[in-house]
A tleap script that builds the chain and sets N, CA, C and O, in Angstrom:
source leaprc.protein.ff14SB
mol = sequence {
  NSER HIE SER GLY THR THR LEU LEU ALA SER
  GLU ILE LYS LYS ARG ARG CYS TYR THR VAL
  ASP ILE ASP PRO ILE TYR CYS GLU ILE SER
  ILE ARG ARG LEU GLU LEU PHE ARG GLN LYS
  GLY LYS LEU GLY TRP GLN ASN GLY ASN PRO
  PHE GLU GLN GLU LEU PRO ILE ILE TYR ASP
  ASP LYS GLN PRO ILE LEU GLU ARG THR HIE
  LYS GLN ARG ASN SER LYS GLN PRO ILE GLN
  ALA LYS LEU CLEU
}
set mol.1.N position { -9.027 -6.283 5.408 }
set mol.1.CA position { -8.513 -6.338 6.767 }
set mol.1.C position { -7.215 -5.560 6.902 }
set mol.1.O position { -6.481 -5.779 7.866 }
set mol.2.N position { -6.906 -4.675 5.993 }
set mol.2.CA position { -5.733 -3.796 6.060 }
set mol.2.C position { -4.436 -4.576 6.256 }
set mol.2.O position { -3.734 -4.385 7.249 }
set mol.3.N position { -4.130 -5.433 5.328 }
set mol.3.CA position { -2.880 -6.217 5.327 }
set mol.3.C position { -2.729 -7.091 6.561 }
set mol.3.O position { -1.610 -7.335 7.013 }
set mol.4.N position { -3.824 -7.558 7.102 }
set mol.4.CA position { -3.771 -8.487 8.219 }
set mol.4.C position { -3.839 -7.867 9.591 }
set mol.4.O position { -3.654 -8.573 10.583 }
set mol.5.N position { -4.097 -6.578 9.694 }
set mol.5.CA position { -4.144 -5.918 10.996 }
set mol.5.C position { -5.251 -6.497 11.869 }
set mol.5.O position { -5.026 -6.797 13.041 }
set mol.6.N position { -6.437 -6.655 11.307 }
set mol.6.CA position { -7.551 -7.235 12.058 }
set mol.6.C position { -7.248 -8.684 12.426 }
set mol.6.O position { -7.575 -9.140 13.521 }
set mol.7.N position { -6.629 -9.390 11.509 }
set mol.7.CA position { -6.254 -10.780 11.752 }
set mol.7.C position { -5.265 -10.893 12.910 }
set mol.7.O position { -5.410 -11.765 13.766 }
set mol.8.N position { -4.265 -10.018 12.940 }
set mol.8.CA position { -3.290 -10.027 14.033 }
set mol.8.C position { -3.926 -9.631 15.360 }
set mol.8.O position { -3.617 -10.215 16.398 }
set mol.9.N position { -4.810 -8.645 15.327 }
set mol.9.CA position { -5.481 -8.224 16.561 }
set mol.9.C position { -6.319 -9.361 17.129 }
set mol.9.O position { -6.333 -9.575 18.342 }
set mol.10.N position { -7.011 -10.086 16.270 }
set mol.10.CA position { -7.815 -11.209 16.761 }
set mol.10.C position { -6.927 -12.356 17.254 }
set mol.10.O position { -7.296 -13.059 18.194 }
set mol.11.N position { -5.785 -12.545 16.641 }
set mol.11.CA position { -4.834 -13.571 17.103 }
set mol.11.C position { -4.321 -13.230 18.500 }
set mol.11.O position { -4.224 -14.105 19.360 }
set mol.12.N position { -3.994 -11.962 18.723 }
set mol.12.CA position { -3.501 -11.524 20.031 }
set mol.12.C position { -4.574 -11.699 21.098 }
set mol.12.O position { -4.278 -12.119 22.217 }
set mol.13.N position { -5.821 -11.377 20.753 }
set mol.13.CA position { -6.938 -11.468 21.706 }
set mol.13.C position { -7.559 -12.862 21.761 }
set mol.13.O position { -8.532 -13.094 22.480 }
set mol.14.N position { -6.976 -13.793 20.983 }
set mol.14.CA position { -7.461 -15.177 20.933 }
set mol.14.C position { -8.931 -15.246 20.518 }
set mol.14.O position { -9.741 -15.942 21.131 }
set mol.15.N position { -9.247 -14.501 19.458 }
set mol.15.CA position { -10.595 -14.457 18.892 }
set mol.15.C position { -10.563 -15.051 17.490 }
set mol.15.O position { -9.507 -15.119 16.861 }
set mol.16.N position { -11.716 -15.476 17.008 }
set mol.16.CA position { -11.821 -15.941 15.630 }
set mol.16.C position { -11.916 -14.741 14.702 }
set mol.16.O position { -12.474 -13.703 15.058 }
set mol.17.N position { -11.363 -14.901 13.511 }
set mol.17.CA position { -11.406 -13.804 12.543 }
set mol.17.C position { -11.535 -14.389 11.141 }
set mol.17.O position { -10.800 -15.302 10.764 }
set mol.18.N position { -12.466 -13.855 10.388 }
set mol.18.CA position { -12.634 -14.221 8.986 }
set mol.18.C position { -12.421 -12.954 8.169 }
set mol.18.O position { -13.162 -11.984 8.325 }
set mol.19.N position { -11.424 -12.955 7.308 }
set mol.19.CA position { -11.145 -11.769 6.503 }
set mol.19.C position { -11.143 -12.129 5.026 }
set mol.19.O position { -10.925 -13.280 4.647 }
set mol.20.N position { -11.389 -11.126 4.208 }
set mol.20.CA position { -11.413 -11.291 2.758 }
set mol.20.C position { -10.691 -10.100 2.146 }
set mol.20.O position { -10.821 -8.974 2.627 }
set mol.21.N position { -9.939 -10.347 1.096 }
set mol.21.CA position { -9.329 -9.256 0.351 }
set mol.21.C position { -9.416 -9.588 -1.129 }
set mol.21.O position { -9.265 -10.745 -1.520 }
set mol.22.N position { -9.654 -8.595 -1.935 }
set mol.22.CA position { -9.779 -8.802 -3.377 }
set mol.22.C position { -8.420 -9.075 -4.009 }
set mol.22.O position { -8.313 -9.896 -4.920 }
set mol.23.N position { -7.403 -8.407 -3.541 }
set mol.23.CA position { -6.068 -8.502 -4.127 }
set mol.23.C position { -5.281 -9.643 -3.487 }
set mol.23.O position { -5.068 -9.635 -2.275 }
set mol.24.N position { -4.845 -10.626 -4.280 }
set mol.24.CA position { -4.093 -11.756 -3.725 }
set mol.24.C position { -2.777 -11.353 -3.062 }
set mol.24.O position { -2.300 -12.054 -2.169 }
set mol.25.N position { -2.187 -10.245 -3.480 }
set mol.25.CA position { -0.936 -9.792 -2.866 }
set mol.25.C position { -1.164 -9.444 -1.400 }
set mol.25.O position { -0.355 -9.802 -0.544 }
set mol.26.N position { -2.264 -8.745 -1.107 }
set mol.26.CA position { -2.549 -8.383 0.278 }
set mol.26.C position { -2.954 -9.602 1.104 }
set mol.26.O position { -2.718 -9.636 2.312 }
set mol.27.N position { -3.553 -10.592 0.471 }
set mol.27.CA position { -3.827 -11.854 1.175 }
set mol.27.C position { -2.513 -12.510 1.591 }
set mol.27.O position { -2.384 -13.001 2.713 }
set mol.28.N position { -1.552 -12.515 0.689 }
set mol.28.CA position { -0.239 -13.095 0.990 }
set mol.28.C position { 0.465 -12.322 2.098 }
set mol.28.O position { 1.087 -12.924 2.973 }
set mol.29.N position { 0.373 -10.996 2.071 }
set mol.29.CA position { 0.975 -10.175 3.128 }
set mol.29.C position { 0.351 -10.521 4.477 }
set mol.29.O position { 1.059 -10.659 5.475 }
set mol.30.N position { -0.975 -10.662 4.506 }
set mol.30.CA position { -1.670 -11.007 5.756 }
set mol.30.C position { -1.199 -12.350 6.296 }
set mol.30.O position { -0.946 -12.496 7.492 }
set mol.31.N position { -1.085 -13.323 5.409 }
set mol.31.CA position { -0.650 -14.661 5.824 }
set mol.31.C position { 0.775 -14.615 6.371 }
set mol.31.O position { 1.069 -15.209 7.408 }
set mol.32.N position { 1.651 -13.909 5.671 }
set mol.32.CA position { 3.050 -13.821 6.122 }
set mol.32.C position { 3.171 -13.091 7.454 }
set mol.32.O position { 3.967 -13.485 8.307 }
set mol.33.N position { 2.387 -12.028 7.641 }
set mol.33.CA position { 2.430 -11.310 8.919 }
set mol.33.C position { 1.965 -12.208 10.061 }
set mol.33.O position { 2.554 -12.197 11.141 }
set mol.34.N position { 0.907 -12.988 9.824 }
set mol.34.CA position { 0.407 -13.891 10.856 }
set mol.34.C position { 1.438 -14.974 11.168 }
set mol.34.O position { 1.692 -15.277 12.333 }
set mol.35.N position { 2.027 -15.553 10.130 }
set mol.35.CA position { 3.045 -16.584 10.351 }
set mol.35.C position { 4.249 -16.031 11.109 }
set mol.35.O position { 4.775 -16.692 12.004 }
set mol.36.N position { 4.686 -14.825 10.754 }
set mol.36.CA position { 5.813 -14.198 11.440 }
set mol.36.C position { 5.480 -13.941 12.904 }
set mol.36.O position { 6.309 -14.172 13.783 }
set mol.37.N position { 4.266 -13.465 13.164 }
set mol.37.CA position { 3.852 -13.218 14.546 }
set mol.37.C position { 3.816 -14.520 15.342 }
set mol.37.O position { 4.247 -14.555 16.494 }
set mol.38.N position { 3.309 -15.580 14.740 }
set mol.38.CA position { 3.252 -16.868 15.442 }
set mol.38.C position { 4.646 -17.430 15.710 }
set mol.38.O position { 4.855 -18.096 16.724 }
set mol.39.N position { 5.593 -17.175 14.823 }
set mol.39.CA position { 6.960 -17.672 15.016 }
set mol.39.C position { 7.730 -16.865 16.052 }
set mol.39.O position { 8.363 -17.432 16.942 }
set mol.40.N position { 7.675 -15.537 15.935 }
set mol.40.CA position { 8.520 -14.676 16.759 }
set mol.40.C position { 7.793 -14.003 17.907 }
set mol.40.O position { 8.432 -13.555 18.858 }
set mol.41.N position { 6.469 -13.920 17.840 }
set mol.41.CA position { 5.718 -13.259 18.896 }
set mol.41.C position { 5.848 -11.746 18.883 }
set mol.41.O position { 5.496 -11.086 19.861 }
set mol.42.N position { 6.346 -11.187 17.789 }
set mol.42.CA position { 6.514 -9.741 17.666 }
set mol.42.C position { 5.746 -9.253 16.446 }
set mol.42.O position { 5.638 -9.954 15.441 }
set mol.43.N position { 5.216 -8.040 16.552 }
set mol.43.CA position { 4.462 -7.491 15.436 }
set mol.43.C position { 5.373 -6.943 14.350 }
set mol.43.O position { 5.267 -7.354 13.195 }
set mol.44.N position { 6.278 -6.011 14.702 }
set mol.44.CA position { 7.183 -5.446 13.716 }
set mol.44.C position { 6.441 -4.796 12.562 }
set mol.44.O position { 5.233 -4.570 12.639 }
set mol.45.N position { 7.155 -4.500 11.508 }
set mol.45.CA position { 6.557 -3.936 10.303 }
set mol.45.C position { 7.474 -4.238 9.131 }
set mol.45.O position { 8.674 -4.438 9.316 }
set mol.46.N position { 6.932 -4.272 7.953 }
set mol.46.CA position { 7.673 -4.478 6.714 }
set mol.46.C position { 8.755 -5.541 6.833 }
set mol.46.O position { 9.905 -5.236 7.148 }
set mol.47.N position { 8.392 -6.745 6.586 }
set mol.47.CA position { 9.325 -7.875 6.574 }
set mol.47.C position { 9.986 -8.147 7.917 }
set mol.47.O position { 11.100 -8.668 7.963 }
set mol.48.N position { 9.322 -7.805 8.997 }
set mol.48.CA position { 9.832 -8.144 10.312 }
set mol.48.C position { 10.809 -7.158 10.910 }
set mol.48.O position { 11.366 -7.437 11.972 }
set mol.49.N position { 11.046 -6.017 10.283 }
set mol.49.CA position { 11.943 -5.019 10.862 }
set mol.49.C position { 11.292 -4.406 12.088 }
set mol.49.O position { 10.097 -4.111 12.055 }
set mol.50.N position { 12.033 -4.205 13.165 }
set mol.50.CA position { 11.449 -3.597 14.361 }
set mol.50.C position { 11.211 -2.104 14.152 }
set mol.50.O position { 11.770 -1.493 13.242 }
set mol.51.N position { 10.377 -1.535 15.008 }
set mol.51.CA position { 10.122 -0.105 14.934 }
set mol.51.C position { 11.371 0.662 15.336 }
set mol.51.O position { 12.211 0.152 16.078 }
set mol.52.N position { 11.491 1.888 14.844 }
set mol.52.CA position { 12.646 2.720 15.157 }
set mol.52.C position { 12.665 3.073 16.638 }
set mol.52.O position { 11.613 3.213 17.262 }
set mol.53.N position { 13.854 3.216 17.196 }
set mol.53.CA position { 13.993 3.597 18.594 }
set mol.53.C position { 13.682 5.069 18.807 }
set mol.53.O position { 13.207 5.449 19.877 }
set mol.54.N position { 13.938 5.892 17.821 }
set mol.54.CA position { 13.707 7.329 17.941 }
set mol.54.C position { 12.953 7.831 16.725 }
set mol.54.O position { 13.064 7.271 15.635 }
set mol.55.N position { 12.192 8.883 16.920 }
set mol.55.CA position { 11.564 9.552 15.789 }
set mol.55.C position { 12.547 10.549 15.194 }
set mol.55.O position { 13.260 11.223 15.937 }
set mol.56.N position { 12.601 10.657 13.883 }
set mol.56.CA position { 13.485 11.654 13.290 }
set mol.56.C position { 12.886 13.054 13.426 }
set mol.56.O position { 11.680 13.206 13.622 }
set mol.57.N position { 13.727 14.054 13.321 }
set mol.57.CA position { 13.235 15.426 13.281 }
set mol.57.C position { 12.902 15.737 11.825 }
set mol.57.O position { 13.738 15.562 10.939 }
set mol.58.N position { 11.692 16.193 11.589 }
set mol.58.CA position { 11.235 16.495 10.236 }
set mol.58.C position { 11.281 18.005 10.047 }
set mol.58.O position { 10.776 18.759 10.879 }
set mol.59.N position { 11.889 18.441 8.949 }
set mol.59.CA position { 12.034 19.872 8.682 }
set mol.59.C position { 11.170 20.296 7.500 }
set mol.59.O position { 10.983 19.534 6.551 }
set mol.60.N position { 10.650 21.510 7.565 }
set mol.60.CA position { 9.920 22.127 6.467 }
set mol.60.C position { 10.492 23.528 6.309 }
set mol.60.O position { 10.300 24.375 7.181 }
set mol.61.N position { 11.191 23.783 5.209 }
set mol.61.CA position { 11.853 25.073 4.981 }
set mol.61.C position { 12.772 25.442 6.144 }
set mol.61.O position { 12.774 26.580 6.615 }
set mol.62.N position { 13.551 24.461 6.597 }
set mol.62.CA position { 14.540 24.622 7.673 }
set mol.62.C position { 13.924 24.928 9.034 }
set mol.62.O position { 14.628 25.363 9.946 }
set mol.63.N position { 12.634 24.709 9.182 }
set mol.63.CA position { 11.960 24.855 10.473 }
set mol.63.C position { 11.555 23.457 10.942 }
set mol.63.O position { 10.943 22.716 10.173 }
set mol.64.N position { 11.876 23.075 12.172 }
set mol.64.CA position { 11.456 21.747 12.632 }
set mol.64.C position { 9.941 21.682 12.798 }
set mol.64.O position { 9.339 22.551 13.428 }
set mol.65.N position { 9.335 20.649 12.231 }
set mol.65.CA position { 7.902 20.421 12.383 }
set mol.65.C position { 7.660 19.448 13.529 }
set mol.65.O position { 6.735 19.625 14.321 }
set mol.66.N position { 8.485 18.439 13.608 }
set mol.66.CA position { 8.311 17.387 14.600 }
set mol.66.C position { 9.583 17.301 15.421 }
set mol.66.O position { 10.680 17.223 14.866 }
set mol.67.N position { 9.445 17.313 16.726 }
set mol.67.CA position { 10.614 17.286 17.605 }
set mol.67.C position { 10.523 16.073 18.518 }
set mol.67.O position { 9.443 15.732 19.000 }
set mol.68.N position { 11.643 15.431 18.753 }
set mol.68.CA position { 11.676 14.296 19.681 }
set mol.68.C position { 11.505 14.791 21.110 }
set mol.68.O position { 12.095 15.798 21.502 }
set mol.69.N position { 10.697 14.081 21.882 }
set mol.69.CA position { 10.572 14.433 23.292 }
set mol.69.C position { 11.373 13.476 24.160 }
set mol.69.O position { 11.625 13.771 25.329 }
set mol.70.N position { 11.777 12.338 23.614 }
set mol.70.CA position { 12.602 11.375 24.341 }
set mol.70.C position { 13.853 11.102 23.522 }
set mol.70.O position { 13.758 10.673 22.372 }
set mol.71.N position { 15.011 11.345 24.095 }
set mol.71.CA position { 16.267 11.053 23.393 }
set mol.71.C position { 16.498 9.543 23.317 }
set mol.71.O position { 16.776 9.004 22.246 }
set mol.72.N position { 16.384 8.884 24.436 }
set mol.72.CA position { 16.542 7.440 24.502 }
set mol.72.C position { 15.304 6.864 25.169 }
set mol.72.O position { 14.708 7.496 26.040 }
set mol.73.N position { 14.930 5.689 24.765 }
set mol.73.CA position { 13.802 5.030 25.404 }
set mol.73.C position { 14.056 3.535 25.393 }
set mol.73.O position { 14.776 3.017 24.539 }
set mol.74.N position { 13.457 2.854 26.350 }
set mol.74.CA position { 13.556 1.405 26.291 }
set mol.74.C position { 12.378 0.890 25.482 }
set mol.74.O position { 11.478 1.659 25.144 }
set mol.75.N position { 12.371 -0.384 25.170 }
set mol.75.CA position { 11.367 -0.936 24.267 }
set mol.75.C position { 9.958 -0.908 24.847 }
set mol.75.O position { 8.992 -1.087 24.105 }
set mol.76.N position { 9.812 -0.686 26.155 }
set mol.76.CA position { 8.481 -0.682 26.760 }
set mol.76.C position { 7.857 0.711 26.797 }
set mol.76.O position { 6.663 0.844 27.067 }
set mol.77.N position { 8.648 1.747 26.530 }
set mol.77.CA position { 8.112 3.099 26.531 }
set mol.77.C position { 7.539 3.420 25.156 }
set mol.77.O position { 8.134 3.048 24.145 }
set mol.78.N position { 6.393 4.105 25.097 }
set mol.78.CA position { 5.858 4.491 23.793 }
set mol.78.C position { 6.670 5.631 23.186 }
set mol.78.O position { 7.285 6.419 23.904 }
set mol.79.N position { 6.665 5.707 21.871 }
set mol.79.CA position { 7.308 6.826 21.193 }
set mol.79.C position { 6.374 8.017 21.293 }
set mol.79.O position { 5.193 7.911 20.961 }
set mol.80.N position { 6.891 9.150 21.748 }
set mol.80.CA position { 6.080 10.351 21.869 }
set mol.80.C position { 6.754 11.478 21.114 }
set mol.80.O position { 7.979 11.593 21.106 }
set mol.81.N position { 5.950 12.298 20.488 }
set mol.81.CA position { 6.470 13.462 19.779 }
set mol.81.C position { 5.478 14.592 19.935 }
set mol.81.O position { 4.291 14.362 20.163 }
set mol.82.N position { 5.965 15.810 19.812 }
set mol.82.CA position { 5.053 16.945 19.875 }
set mol.82.C position { 5.227 17.781 18.623 }
set mol.82.O position { 6.336 17.923 18.108 }
set mol.83.N position { 4.131 18.329 18.138 }
set mol.83.CA position { 4.179 19.208 16.980 }
set mol.83.C position { 4.560 20.596 17.436 }
set mol.83.O position { 4.095 21.060 18.478 }
set mol.84.N position { 5.390 21.254 16.678 }
set mol.84.CA position { 5.814 22.611 17.023 }
set mol.84.C position { 4.923 23.623 16.353 }
set mol.84.O position { 5.121 24.827 16.522 }
savepdb mol mol.pdb
quit
């Protein structure tokens, strides 16, 4: 279930979900993500850290590959970027 992604999606949509993972570490990650979502109501990533407000500019041989299209955004706007 990709570290609980399907489990979280079914929780948001109020659907039943049965998932299986071979690795106990990923089972634990899924459980923790679900518990965190139920407590805080936010998805977040990696131990509950929120997503970045801005995308960084990525350089390849001093040429920008990825450029920000929004300097500032509020939390309801999606992050958008364009490839150069």
